[in-house]
N, C-alpha and C positions, 0 to 999 in steps of 0.2 A: 136763909133760904130754906123753906120746908122741905120734906122729904119728896113729895109728889113733884114739885117744880125740879128738883136736882134730878129725879129719875127721867122726867120728860127732856130735859136738856142732855143728859147723858145719852139717851136713847136718839135723839135727834142727831147727834154728833156720829152715830153709827149707822143711820138709816140709809145712806146712799151705798155704803159698803155692803149692807145686808141685802139692799135690792139687788146689787150686783151679783151676789152669791146665788140669790134665788132665780135670777133670770139666767144665769148660766146653768143652773140646775134644771130649770124647767122649760125654758125657751118661750116662755108666755109671760108678758108684762102683767097682765091682770091676775095670774096666779102668783106671780113674784109678790105683788102687793099684798094679796092675801096672806102669804107666808110672813111677811114683815109685820102685817098687822096682828097675827096671831103671836108672833114673838112680843109685841108690845102689850097684849092683853095677858099673856103669862108673867111678863115682868111686872106690869101694874098689880097682878093679883098677888104675886109672891113677894115683891120687893127685892132689894139687892142685899139684905142681910145675909152674910155669909158668903157672898160672891166675892172672890179675889180678883177675878179678871172678868169684867162685865162684857169687854168685846168678845172674849172667847165665849163666854156663856151664851150671848145672844147668837152668835154664829152656830153654835151646837144646837140651839133651839130651831132656829131657821133651817138648818141642814136636815134636822129630823123631820120637821113638817114638810119640807121639800121631798124626802125619802118616802114618806107616806103617800104624798100626792102621785109620785112616780110609780109607786107599787099599785095605787089604785087605778092609775091609767093604763098601766101594763095589763092589768087583770081584765079590763074592759075592752083590750084591742082583740078583733077578730084573727088578725095575722100577728106573727111575731114582731114584724116591723110594718106598722101602718104609717106611711110617710106622711108628715104634716110640714109645711112651710112654717118656720118659727115666726113669732112676732118680730117684724123689722123695726128697728129703731131709727127714725130720720131725725138726724141731728142739726143743729144750727141755732134754735131758738131757746132750747132747755139746758142751761148749764149743769144741772144735774145728771141728765143723761149723757151729756158729753164727758163728764167725770167717770160715769159708770162704764163708759166704753174707752177709757184711756188707754187700756192695752188691747183695744179692738177685738171684739168677738164676732167673726163674720158668720153670715147665714149658713155658709157651707159647714163651718166647724159645728154650729148648733145642731144641724141636721145628722152629722156623725155622732155627736154626743148622744142623740136620741136612739141611736141603734145599741147603745151599751145598756148594761143590766142597771137597775138603780143603784145597787152598791158600787159597781164600777164608776159610774158617773159622779156619785159622792166623792169617792176616793180621789178620782182624778181631778175634779173641779177644785176640792179643798186644798190638796196638796200642791198641784202643778200650778194653779191659778191664784191661790191665796196662801200658800206656804203654811198650811195648817199641818203640825207634826203627825205622823201616824199613830203616836200614842194617844192622841185626841180622837183621831178619826176611828180607830179600831172600836171603842165602845159605842160609837154612834150607830154601827152596823153590826154590833154583837160579835166581832171578829177580834182576833189578836192584832197587834200592830203589824205583825210580819204578815199576816193574810191581807190586811188592808194595803200594804205595800204592794203584795202580788196583784191585787185587783186594780190598783193604779198603773202598774206596769202593763197589765194586758190591756187596759184601756188606752195608755199612751201608744202602744204598737198599733192600735187600731186607728187611732187619730192620726199618726204619722203616715199610715199606709192609705188612709181615704180622705183626709181634710187637706185640700190644696192650701198652700201657703200664699197670700196674695202678694203681688209686687209692693214693695214699700212706697214707692214714687205715686203718689196720688194722681199727679199730672199725668203720669203715663198710663195709668188705669183710665182716667177721664178721657184721654185721646182715643184709647182702643173702644171704649163705650160709644163715644161719639161716632167713630167709624162704623160701627155697627148699626147705629140709627140712621146714618147717612146712607148706608147700603140697603137698609130695609125700606127707607122712604123712596130711593130710587129703583127699587125693585131689582137691585143688583145682586143676584143669587150667588154668583162666585165672589163677589166682594164679602158677602156674609160668611161664606165657608173660609175665606182667608183669615177673618179674625177670631174664629172658633176653633178651639182645640179639637183634633180628631174625636177625642173621647169626652167632649163636652156633655154636660148633663143640664137639663132644663126641667125645673120643677115648678108646677103652676097650680095653684089652688084658688078655686073660686071661680066666679062667674055667674050669670043670671040662671042658666040652666041647672049646674050642679055646684051650688056654693060651697059645700064641704068636702067635694072631691078634688084629689090631688092627683095631677096628671104628670107622669115623669117620662121624658124622652131622652134618649142617648144618640149621640153621634152627630158629627158636624152637619152633614147634609140633611139629615131628618130634622134638626134643630132649625136649620136655615130655611127648610120648607115651612116650618111653623112661623119663623119670624118674619116671613114675607107678610103675614096677616097683620104685623105691627104697623104697617104703612098708615092705616086709618088712625091710629092713635098718636103717630109722631108729632102732629101740630100740638097736642096737649100734654107732652112730656117735658117735665123741667128737670135739669140736673139737680142731685140731691146727695147727700152723704147718708148711705144707708149701711147702719152698723159700721161706721167707719171707713167705708169704701164707697167707690164710684157706684152710683145708682140713679134712678130716675123716680118721680111721682107723676103719675097721669091723673090729671084732673080736668074736669069740665062742668060748667054750670054750677060752680060753687061745690063741687062733691069729688072726693077722691075716688077714682075708679080702680086704680092699682099701684102697687109699690113694686119695683123691680130692683133686685139686689144683683150685682155682678161680681163673680170672683175672677181676677185678672192675674194670670200667673205666666212669667216669662213672655209678656206682650200679647198673650192670647186669652181669650174668655174660657175658662174651664168649668164654670158653673153659672147658671142663671136661676135666681129664685123670685118667683112672681106671687105675690099675694093680692088677689082680687075678690076675695070673699066680702061682700058688702058689710055684713054684720061684724066681722072681726075688724075691718077697716075702720068702721064707725066707733068701735070701742077704743082704738088707738089714738084718736083725736089728733089726726095729722092736718096741718094747715093745708087746705086746697090751693092757696095762693102761692 
């Protein structure tokens, strides 16, 4: 076997894991693919001579590429936190995506990760989600292992305080989401309020008028008022797994109109994330049927 074939095979063995790292770092599938591709280009240029642990080397490269992307993104923001609905992963047909979400990273968690500094996000994702030791994380962000541990600890507190943990029973999640759509379809305002947590948050990005704008709404009654407009979409909604949780894909005329992800905790909806930006949806290549 020649060196090029060997490198290609070794990289392909790591590709899904690397894509999972990049997706958790960036919340964007296209940017995750770009980061993984950059890691392949660097490996292809330099070869593996002197690399004792190829998996660790590739993880470091991807993490650093993602870190640079996050820093660039942060510098472009007009506000410290410019909310964006992360790219949803609608699973079912793609085994690689199902593997990538084996430990389920919900949209609500990704939104919280996007409030972290780039260094905090890297430390938390690599250590807490991929068990990378702080001795390896520190040099990636030009910090000591102790400082990297402190960054991860700070991020962990933010996540625990802000990212709701979904109910583990997918059937229970689905029953609550179904009740939500049944109430919306019937115009049952109080029925909607009943399945919404009092502090529920709705994040919706896109639409024909403002495709890149994200609307954020808080509170059960306010969200229920907005949900009453979902009645017209109910006939076009089909159940789907969205980032490993109960959600729906709304499609008509062979085109995906929106993807809705729900976070259900203790039998109530605590977060709804809606992506309706037609350009982003087209890039995700979701099956409209």
